Backbone atoms as SQL, in Angstrom:
CREATE TABLE atoms (id INTEGER PRIMARY KEY, chain TEXT, resi INTEGER, resn TEXT, atom TEXT, x REAL, y REAL, z REAL);
INSERT INTO atoms VALUES
  (1, 'A', 1, 'MET', 'N', 0.904, -1.168, 0.002),
  (2, 'A', 1, 'MET', 'CA', 0.015, 0.080, -0.043),
  (3, 'A', 1, 'MET', 'C', 0.985, 1.286, -0.088),
  (4, 'A', 2, 'SER', 'N', 0.529, 2.208, -1.004),
  (5, 'A', 2, 'SER', 'CA', 1.277, 3.376, -0.983),
  (6, 'A', 2, 'SER', 'C', 1.065, 4.411, 0.199),
  (7, 'A', 3, 'LYS', 'N', 1.989, 5.163, 0.477),
  (8, 'A', 3, 'LYS', 'CA', 1.947, 6.077, 1.591),
  (9, 'A', 3, 'LYS', 'C', 1.869, 7.438, 0.822),
  (10, 'A', 4, 'LYS', 'N', 0.940, 8.500, 1.154),
  (11, 'A', 4, 'LYS', 'CA', 1.072, 9.797, 0.547),
  (12, 'A', 4, 'LYS', 'C', 1.748, 10.768, 1.666),
  (13, 'A', 5, 'ILE', 'N', 2.778, 11.543, 1.171),
  (14, 'A', 5, 'ILE', 'CA', 3.595, 12.386, 1.895),
  (15, 'A', 5, 'ILE', 'C', 3.435, 13.787, 1.437),
  (16, 'A', 6, 'TYR', 'N', 3.210, 14.797, 2.414),
  (17, 'A', 6, 'TYR', 'CA', 3.018, 16.077, 2.213),
  (18, 'A', 6, 'TYR', 'C', 4.507, 16.709, 2.239),
  (19, 'A', 7, 'VAL', 'N', 4.637, 17.721, 1.189),
  (20, 'A', 7, 'VAL', 'CA', 5.918, 18.278, 1.169),
  (21, 'A', 7, 'VAL', 'C', 5.720, 19.776, 1.132),
  (22, 'A', 8, 'GLY', 'N', 6.040, 20.480, 2.109),
  (23, 'A', 8, 'GLY', 'CA', 5.838, 21.989, 2.139),
  (24, 'A', 8, 'GLY', 'C', 7.098, 22.787, 2.065),
  (25, 'A', 9, 'ASN', 'N', 6.920, 24.072, 1.916),
  (26, 'A', 9, 'ASN', 'CA', 7.900, 25.086, 1.857),
  (27, 'A', 9, 'ASN', 'C', 8.848, 24.936, 0.655),
  (28, 'A', 10, 'LEU', 'N', 8.410, 24.299, -0.510),
  (29, 'A', 10, 'LEU', 'CA', 8.892, 23.908, -1.569),
  (30, 'A', 10, 'LEU', 'C', 9.485, 25.244, -2.382),
  (31, 'A', 11, 'PRO', 'N', 10.582, 25.257, -2.952),
  (32, 'A', 11, 'PRO', 'CA', 10.827, 26.413, -3.773),
  (33, 'A', 11, 'PRO', 'C', 10.091, 26.576, -5.038),
  (34, 'A', 12, 'PHE', 'N', 9.708, 27.848, -5.337),
  (35, 'A', 12, 'PHE', 'CA', 8.620, 27.793, -6.458),
  (36, 'A', 12, 'PHE', 'C', 9.220, 27.466, -7.759),
  (37, 'A', 13, 'SER', 'N', 10.548, 27.178, -7.918),
  (38, 'A', 13, 'SER', 'CA', 11.187, 26.712, -9.124),
  (39, 'A', 13, 'SER', 'C', 11.207, 24.990, -9.151),
  (40, 'A', 14, 'ALA', 'N', 10.728, 24.457, -8.250),
  (41, 'A', 14, 'ALA', 'CA', 10.875, 22.959, -7.982),
  (42, 'A', 14, 'ALA', 'C', 9.844, 22.400, -9.115),
  (43, 'A', 15, 'THR', 'N', 10.604, 21.386, -9.670),
  (44, 'A', 15, 'THR', 'CA', 9.822, 20.518, -10.727),
  (45, 'A', 15, 'THR', 'C', 9.523, 19.169, -10.206),
  (46, 'A', 16, 'GLU', 'N', 8.578, 18.475, -10.825),
  (47, 'A', 16, 'GLU', 'CA', 8.026, 17.241, -10.468),
  (48, 'A', 16, 'GLU', 'C', 9.234, 16.374, -10.701),
  (49, 'A', 17, 'ASP', 'N', 10.001, 16.359, -11.683),
  (50, 'A', 17, 'ASP', 'CA', 11.085, 15.614, -11.859),
  (51, 'A', 17, 'ASP', 'C', 12.070, 15.745, -10.632),
  (52, 'A', 18, 'GLU', 'N', 12.441, 17.012, -10.242),
  (53, 'A', 18, 'GLU', 'CA', 13.371, 17.173, -9.115),
  (54, 'A', 18, 'GLU', 'C', 12.909, 16.556, -7.886),
  (55, 'A', 19, 'ILE', 'N', 11.630, 16.636, -7.657),
  (56, 'A', 19, 'ILE', 'CA', 11.040, 16.063, -6.399),
  (57, 'A', 19, 'ILE', 'C', 11.133, 14.339, -6.523),
  (58, 'A', 20, 'ARG', 'N', 10.745, 13.886, -7.660),
  (59, 'A', 20, 'ARG', 'CA', 10.666, 12.539, -8.009),
  (60, 'A', 20, 'ARG', 'C', 12.216, 11.922, -7.818),
  (61, 'A', 21, 'GLY', 'N', 13.083, 12.676, -8.411),
  (62, 'A', 21, 'GLY', 'CA', 14.463, 12.432, -8.000),
  (63, 'A', 21, 'GLY', 'C', 14.937, 12.297, -6.467),
  (64, 'A', 22, 'LEU', 'N', 14.460, 13.421, -5.824),
  (65, 'A', 22, 'LEU', 'CA', 14.829, 13.542, -4.348),
  (66, 'A', 22, 'LEU', 'C', 14.140, 12.417, -3.647),
  (67, 'A', 23, 'PHE', 'N', 12.918, 11.946, -3.927),
  (68, 'A', 23, 'PHE', 'CA', 12.441, 10.995, -3.133),
  (69, 'A', 23, 'PHE', 'C', 12.652, 9.576, -3.487),
  (70, 'A', 24, 'GLY', 'N', 12.990, 9.568, -4.876),
  (71, 'A', 24, 'GLY', 'CA', 13.414, 8.299, -5.442),
  (72, 'A', 24, 'GLY', 'C', 14.771, 7.614, -4.817),
  (73, 'A', 25, 'GLU', 'N', 15.472, 8.405, -4.077),
  (74, 'A', 25, 'GLU', 'CA', 16.594, 7.866, -3.519),
  (75, 'A', 25, 'GLU', 'C', 16.423, 6.757, -2.394),
  (76, 'A', 26, 'PHE', 'N', 15.025, 7.095, -1.871),
  (77, 'A', 26, 'PHE', 'CA', 14.681, 6.326, -0.572),
  (78, 'A', 26, 'PHE', 'C', 13.795, 4.987, -1.158),
  (79, 'A', 27, 'GLY', 'N', 13.115, 5.087, -2.249),
  (80, 'A', 27, 'GLY', 'CA', 12.178, 3.936, -2.706),
  (81, 'A', 27, 'GLY', 'C', 11.377, 4.285, -3.951),
  (82, 'A', 28, 'THR', 'N', 10.294, 3.518, -4.197),
  (83, 'A', 28, 'THR', 'CA', 9.703, 3.823, -5.465),
  (84, 'A', 28, 'THR', 'C', 8.602, 4.823, -5.289),
  (85, 'A', 29, 'VAL', 'N', 8.803, 5.983, -6.223),
  (86, 'A', 29, 'VAL', 'CA', 7.735, 7.110, -6.275),
  (87, 'A', 29, 'VAL', 'C', 6.693, 6.698, -7.223),
  (88, 'A', 30, 'ASP', 'N', 5.548, 6.625, -6.691),
  (89, 'A', 30, 'ASP', 'CA', 4.354, 6.287, -7.516),
  (90, 'A', 30, 'ASP', 'C', 3.861, 7.613, -8.202),
  (91, 'A', 31, 'SER', 'N', 3.727, 8.683, -7.490),
  (92, 'A', 31, 'SER', 'CA', 3.202, 9.946, -8.230),
  (93, 'A', 31, 'SER', 'C', 3.756, 11.206, -7.475),
  (94, 'A', 32, 'VAL', 'N', 3.818, 12.312, -8.190),
  (95, 'A', 32, 'VAL', 'CA', 4.273, 13.525, -7.512),
  (96, 'A', 32, 'VAL', 'C', 3.163, 14.560, -8.141),
  (97, 'A', 33, 'ALA', 'N', 2.581, 15.362, -7.408),
  (98, 'A', 33, 'ALA', 'CA', 1.621, 16.385, -7.546),
  (99, 'A', 33, 'ALA', 'C', 2.036, 17.701, -6.855),
  (100, 'A', 34, 'LEU', 'N', 2.571, 18.748, -7.737),
  (101, 'A', 34, 'LEU', 'CA', 2.814, 20.033, -7.270),
  (102, 'A', 34, 'LEU', 'C', 1.646, 20.881, -7.398),
  (103, 'A', 35, 'ILE', 'N', 1.179, 21.489, -6.235),
  (104, 'A', 35, 'ILE', 'CA', 0.027, 22.233, -6.168),
  (105, 'A', 35, 'ILE', 'C', 0.235, 23.616, -7.036),
  (106, 'A', 36, 'THR', 'N', -0.849, 23.992, -7.688),
  (107, 'A', 36, 'THR', 'CA', -0.537, 25.389, -8.445),
  (108, 'A', 36, 'THR', 'C', -1.853, 26.166, -8.010),
  (109, 'A', 37, 'ASP', 'N', -1.688, 27.474, -8.096),
  (110, 'A', 37, 'ASP', 'CA', -2.807, 28.442, -7.810),
  (111, 'A', 37, 'ASP', 'C', -3.909, 28.298, -8.993),
  (112, 'A', 38, 'ARG', 'N', -5.090, 28.032, -8.541),
  (113, 'A', 38, 'ARG', 'CA', -6.088, 27.935, -9.611),
  (114, 'A', 38, 'ARG', 'C', -6.437, 29.061, -10.474),
  (115, 'A', 39, 'ASP', 'N', -6.194, 30.293, -10.039),
  (116, 'A', 39, 'ASP', 'CA', -6.478, 31.380, -11.013),
  (117, 'A', 39, 'ASP', 'C', -5.243, 31.717, -11.867),
  (118, 'A', 40, 'THR', 'N', -3.899, 31.662, -11.246),
  (119, 'A', 40, 'THR', 'CA', -2.631, 32.223, -11.928),
  (120, 'A', 40, 'THR', 'C', -1.959, 30.961, -12.558),
  (121, 'A', 41, 'GLY', 'N', -2.229, 29.779, -11.929),
  (122, 'A', 41, 'GLY', 'CA', -1.270, 28.641, -12.602),
  (123, 'A', 41, 'GLY', 'C', 0.169, 28.606, -11.802),
  (124, 'A', 42, 'ARG', 'N', 0.353, 29.735, -10.889),
  (125, 'A', 42, 'ARG', 'CA', 1.685, 29.623, -10.500),
  (126, 'A', 42, 'ARG', 'C', 1.746, 28.648, -9.217),
  (127, 'A', 43, 'PRO', 'N', 2.951, 28.040, -9.124),
  (128, 'A', 43, 'PRO', 'CA', 3.198, 27.246, -7.947),
  (129, 'A', 43, 'PRO', 'C', 2.746, 27.682, -6.593),
  (130, 'A', 44, 'ARG', 'N', 2.303, 26.943, -5.494),
  (131, 'A', 44, 'ARG', 'CA', 1.934, 27.442, -4.340),
  (132, 'A', 44, 'ARG', 'C', 2.801, 26.977, -3.362),
  (133, 'A', 45, 'GLY', 'N', 3.919, 26.332, -3.675),
  (134, 'A', 45, 'GLY', 'CA', 5.024, 26.079, -2.708),
  (135, 'A', 45, 'GLY', 'C', 4.875, 24.750, -1.843),
  (136, 'A', 46, 'PHE', 'N', 3.856, 23.672, -2.342),
  (137, 'A', 46, 'PHE', 'CA', 3.678, 22.608, -1.708),
  (138, 'A', 46, 'PHE', 'C', 3.271, 21.571, -2.615),
  (139, 'A', 47, 'GLY', 'N', 3.402, 20.329, -2.134),
  (140, 'A', 47, 'GLY', 'CA', 2.858, 19.184, -3.023),
  (141, 'A', 47, 'GLY', 'C', 2.667, 17.830, -2.254),
  (142, 'A', 48, 'PHE', 'N', 2.443, 16.895, -3.086),
  (143, 'A', 48, 'PHE', 'CA', 2.276, 15.614, -2.452),
  (144, 'A', 48, 'PHE', 'C', 3.038, 14.486, -3.328),
  (145, 'A', 49, 'VAL', 'N', 3.588, 13.668, -2.663),
  (146, 'A', 49, 'VAL', 'CA', 4.391, 12.363, -3.072),
  (147, 'A', 49, 'VAL', 'C', 3.800, 11.198, -2.555),
  (148, 'A', 50, 'GLU', 'N', 3.433, 10.292, -3.624),
  (149, 'A', 50, 'GLU', 'CA', 3.166, 8.857, -3.157),
  (150, 'A', 50, 'GLU', 'C', 4.087, 7.918, -3.344),
  (151, 'A', 51, 'MET', 'N', 4.475, 7.136, -2.296),
  (152, 'A', 51, 'MET', 'CA', 5.593, 6.169, -2.413),
  (153, 'A', 51, 'MET', 'C', 5.114, 4.734, -1.947),
  (154, 'A', 52, 'GLU', 'N', 5.331, 3.756, -2.831),
  (155, 'A', 52, 'GLU', 'CA', 4.990, 2.332, -2.405),
  (156, 'A', 52, 'GLU', 'C', 6.005, 1.873, -1.366),
  (157, 'A', 53, 'ASN', 'N', 7.204, 2.230, -1.128),
  (158, 'A', 53, 'ASN', 'CA', 8.198, 1.763, -0.262),
  (159, 'A', 53, 'ASN', 'C', 9.226, 2.905, 0.026),
  (160, 'A', 54, 'GLY', 'N', 9.665, 2.952, 1.171),
  (161, 'A', 54, 'GLY', 'CA', 10.680, 3.940, 1.555),
  (162, 'A', 54, 'GLY', 'C', 10.026, 5.322, 1.996),
  (163, 'A', 55, 'ALA', 'N', 8.857, 5.420, 2.239),
  (164, 'A', 55, 'ALA', 'CA', 8.297, 6.682, 2.497),
  (165, 'A', 55, 'ALA', 'C', 8.695, 7.065, 3.973),
  (166, 'A', 56, 'ASP', 'N', 8.797, 6.263, 4.947),
  (167, 'A', 56, 'ASP', 'CA', 9.180, 6.741, 6.287),
  (168, 'A', 56, 'ASP', 'C', 10.650, 7.072, 6.257),
  (169, 'A', 57, 'GLU', 'N', 11.517, 6.449, 5.461),
  (170, 'A', 57, 'GLU', 'CA', 12.972, 6.869, 5.292),
  (171, 'A', 57, 'GLU', 'C', 12.968, 8.317, 4.662),
  (172, 'A', 58, 'ALA', 'N', 12.200, 8.378, 3.674),
  (173, 'A', 58, 'ALA', 'CA', 12.293, 9.685, 3.138),
  (174, 'A', 58, 'ALA', 'C', 11.794, 10.864, 3.878),
  (175, 'A', 59, 'ILE', 'N', 10.652, 10.655, 4.529),
  (176, 'A', 59, 'ILE', 'CA', 10.203, 11.614, 5.497),
  (177, 'A', 59, 'ILE', 'C', 11.346, 11.907, 6.587),
  (178, 'A', 60, 'GLN', 'N', 11.799, 11.027, 7.282),
  (179, 'A', 60, 'GLN', 'CA', 13.014, 11.078, 8.220),
  (180, 'A', 60, 'GLN', 'C', 14.078, 11.903, 7.544),
  (181, 'A', 61, 'ALA', 'N', 14.651, 11.546, 6.391),
  (182, 'A', 61, 'ALA', 'CA', 15.736, 12.136, 5.878),
  (183, 'A', 61, 'ALA', 'C', 15.543, 13.499, 5.321),
  (184, 'A', 62, 'LEU', 'N', 14.323, 13.797, 4.840),
  (185, 'A', 62, 'LEU', 'CA', 14.109, 15.050, 3.889),
  (186, 'A', 62, 'LEU', 'C', 13.427, 16.187, 4.753),
  (187, 'A', 63, 'HIS', 'N', 12.811, 15.818, 5.691),
  (188, 'A', 63, 'HIS', 'CA', 12.298, 16.978, 6.841),
  (189, 'A', 63, 'HIS', 'C', 13.284, 17.836, 7.261),
  (190, 'A', 64, 'GLN', 'N', 13.132, 19.101, 7.034),
  (191, 'A', 64, 'GLN', 'CA', 14.014, 20.259, 7.609),
  (192, 'A', 64, 'GLN', 'C', 15.395, 20.209, 6.633),
  (193, 'A', 65, 'LYS', 'N', 15.354, 19.594, 5.526),
  (194, 'A', 65, 'LYS', 'CA', 16.413, 19.624, 4.646),
  (195, 'A', 65, 'LYS', 'C', 16.353, 20.799, 3.749),
  (196, 'A', 66, 'ASP', 'N', 17.369, 21.486, 3.430),
  (197, 'A', 66, 'ASP', 'CA', 17.355, 22.630, 2.583),
  (198, 'A', 66, 'ASP', 'C', 17.420, 22.251, 1.179),
  (199, 'A', 67, 'MET', 'N', 16.463, 22.995, 0.392),
  (200, 'A', 67, 'MET', 'CA', 16.399, 22.876, -1.136),
  (201, 'A', 67, 'MET', 'C', 16.222, 24.235, -1.554),
  (202, 'A', 68, 'ASP', 'N', 17.223, 24.633, -2.237),
  (203, 'A', 68, 'ASP', 'CA', 17.442, 25.828, -2.887),
  (204, 'A', 68, 'ASP', 'C', 17.173, 27.210, -2.102),
  (205, 'A', 69, 'GLY', 'N', 17.527, 27.040, -0.743),
  (206, 'A', 69, 'GLY', 'CA', 17.484, 28.008, 0.300),
  (207, 'A', 69, 'GLY', 'C', 16.256, 27.894, 1.028),
  (208, 'A', 70, 'ARG', 'N', 15.535, 26.906, 0.899),
  (209, 'A', 70, 'ARG', 'CA', 14.075, 26.719, 1.555),
  (210, 'A', 70, 'ARG', 'C', 14.178, 25.561, 2.231),
  (211, 'A', 71, 'THR', 'N', 13.843, 25.490, 3.708),
  (212, 'A', 71, 'THR', 'CA', 13.814, 24.438, 4.580),
  (213, 'A', 71, 'THR', 'C', 12.447, 23.580, 4.218),
  (214, 'A', 72, 'LEU', 'N', 12.555, 22.347, 3.939),
  (215, 'A', 72, 'LEU', 'CA', 11.349, 21.732, 3.512),
  (216, 'A', 72, 'LEU', 'C', 10.607, 21.170, 4.711),
  (217, 'A', 73, 'ASN', 'N', 9.345, 21.078, 4.576),
  (218, 'A', 73, 'ASN', 'CA', 8.464, 20.433, 5.638),
  (219, 'A', 73, 'ASN', 'C', 7.797, 19.258, 5.208),
  (220, 'A', 74, 'VAL', 'N', 8.258, 18.015, 5.560),
  (221, 'A', 74, 'VAL', 'CA', 8.046, 16.708, 5.007),
  (222, 'A', 74, 'VAL', 'C', 7.396, 15.743, 6.077),
  (223, 'A', 75, 'ASN', 'N', 6.176, 15.534, 5.979),
  (224, 'A', 75, 'ASN', 'CA', 5.479, 14.389, 6.867),
  (225, 'A', 75, 'ASN', 'C', 4.339, 13.795, 6.091),
  (226, 'A', 76, 'GLU', 'N', 3.923, 12.791, 6.908),
  (227, 'A', 76, 'GLU', 'CA', 2.629, 11.953, 6.242),
  (228, 'A', 76, 'GLU', 'C', 1.678, 12.655, 5.947),
  (229, 'A', 77, 'ALA', 'N', 0.943, 12.820, 4.901),
  (230, 'A', 77, 'ALA', 'CA', -0.137, 13.722, 4.475),
  (231, 'A', 77, 'ALA', 'C', -1.379, 13.110, 5.439),
  (232, 'A', 78, 'ARG', 'N', -2.188, 13.904, 5.786),
  (233, 'A', 78, 'ARG', 'CA', -3.381, 13.759, 6.672),
  (234, 'A', 78, 'ARG', 'C', -4.546, 13.492, 5.613),
  (235, 'A', 79, 'PRO', 'N', -5.539, 12.884, 6.066),
  (236, 'A', 79, 'PRO', 'CA', -6.750, 12.757, 5.207),
  (237, 'A', 79, 'PRO', 'C', -7.404, 14.170, 4.981),
  (238, 'A', 80, 'ARG', 'N', -8.042, 14.343, 3.887),
  (239, 'A', 80, 'ARG', 'CA', -8.741, 15.549, 3.575),
  (240, 'A', 80, 'ARG', 'C', -9.614, 15.989, 4.729),
  (241, 'A', 81, 'GLY', 'N', -10.390, 15.220, 5.306),
  (242, 'A', 81, 'GLY', 'CA', -11.274, 15.635, 6.462),
  (243, 'A', 81, 'GLY', 'C', -10.668, 15.709, 7.753),
  (244, 'A', 82, 'ASP', 'N', -9.374, 15.670, 7.889),
  (245, 'A', 82, 'ASP', 'CA', -8.711, 15.652, 9.212),
  (246, 'A', 82, 'ASP', 'C', -7.660, 16.757, 9.160),
  (247, 'A', 83, 'ARG', 'N', -7.835, 17.911, 8.519),
  (248, 'A', 83, 'ARG', 'CA', -6.848, 18.862, 8.552),
  (249, 'A', 83, 'ARG', 'C', -7.086, 19.899, 9.493),
  (250, 'A', 84, 'GLY', 'N', -8.055, 19.830, 10.244),
  (251, 'A', 84, 'GLY', 'CA', -8.361, 20.835, 11.249),
  (252, 'A', 84, 'GLY', 'C', -8.794, 22.171, 10.850),
  (253, 'A', 85, 'GLY', 'N', -9.133, 22.935, 11.688),
  (254, 'A', 85, 'GLY', 'CA', -9.629, 24.329, 11.240),
  (255, 'A', 85, 'GLY', 'C', -10.979, 24.317, 10.620),
  (256, 'A', 86, 'ASP', 'N', -11.600, 25.478, 10.619),
  (257, 'A', 86, 'ASP', 'CA', -13.108, 25.633, 10.113),
  (258, 'A', 86, 'ASP', 'C', -12.837, 26.317, 8.813),
  (259, 'A', 87, 'ARG', 'N', -13.181, 25.378, 7.724),
  (260, 'A', 87, 'ARG', 'CA', -13.098, 25.991, 6.383),
  (261, 'A', 87, 'ARG', 'C', -14.418, 25.828, 5.708),
  (262, 'A', 88, 'GLY', 'N', -15.131, 26.979, 5.965),
  (263, 'A', 88, 'GLY', 'CA', -16.736, 27.022, 5.552),
  (264, 'A', 88, 'GLY', 'C', -17.582, 26.868, 6.459),
  (265, 'A', 89, 'GLY', 'N', -18.656, 26.150, 6.062),
  (266, 'A', 89, 'GLY', 'CA', -19.775, 25.878, 6.968),
  (267, 'A', 89, 'GLY', 'C', -20.609, 27.289, 7.030),
  (268, 'A', 90, 'SER', 'N', -21.141, 27.347, 8.249),
  (269, 'A', 90, 'SER', 'CA', -22.070, 28.530, 8.337),
  (270, 'A', 90, 'SER', 'C', -21.369, 29.961, 8.509),
  (271, 'A', 91, 'ARG', 'N', -21.644, 30.797, 7.864),
  (272, 'A', 91, 'ARG', 'CA', -20.752, 32.064, 7.977),
  (273, 'A', 91, 'ARG', 'C', -21.554, 33.056, 8.721),
  (274, 'A', 92, 'GLY', 'N', -22.718, 32.689, 9.451),
  (275, 'A', 92, 'GLY', 'CA', -23.554, 33.415, 10.445),
  (276, 'A', 92, 'GLY', 'C', -24.196, 34.374, 9.580),
  (277, 'A', 93, 'GLY', 'N', -25.334, 35.016, 10.316),
  (278, 'A', 93, 'GLY', 'CA', -26.065, 36.095, 9.782),
  (279, 'A', 93, 'GLY', 'C', -26.796, 35.910, 8.515),
  (280, 'A', 94, 'TRP', 'N', -27.739, 36.675, 8.175),
  (281, 'A', 94, 'TRP', 'CA', -28.402, 36.532, 6.958),
  (282, 'A', 94, 'TRP', 'C', -28.173, 37.665, 6.130);
């Protein structure tokens, strides 16, 4: 079963191939998704990597690692409904 990894604080110049290579040192990378702004198409500085094996090793080795002057934030991705915070719902008043 593959594990989904959150990668934050990415340099805006990072490419999917660079991320695939970085994580590929630790195991098999199934997919890389770098998130872009819906309106402008510009990178948002984070993404997700899915790995079949080696995910825990990659998280351990790459968390707080420097990439082009930015310190990466790498951890296991949480399920969508488990991110915390109040995003929407009732906004009150009529």
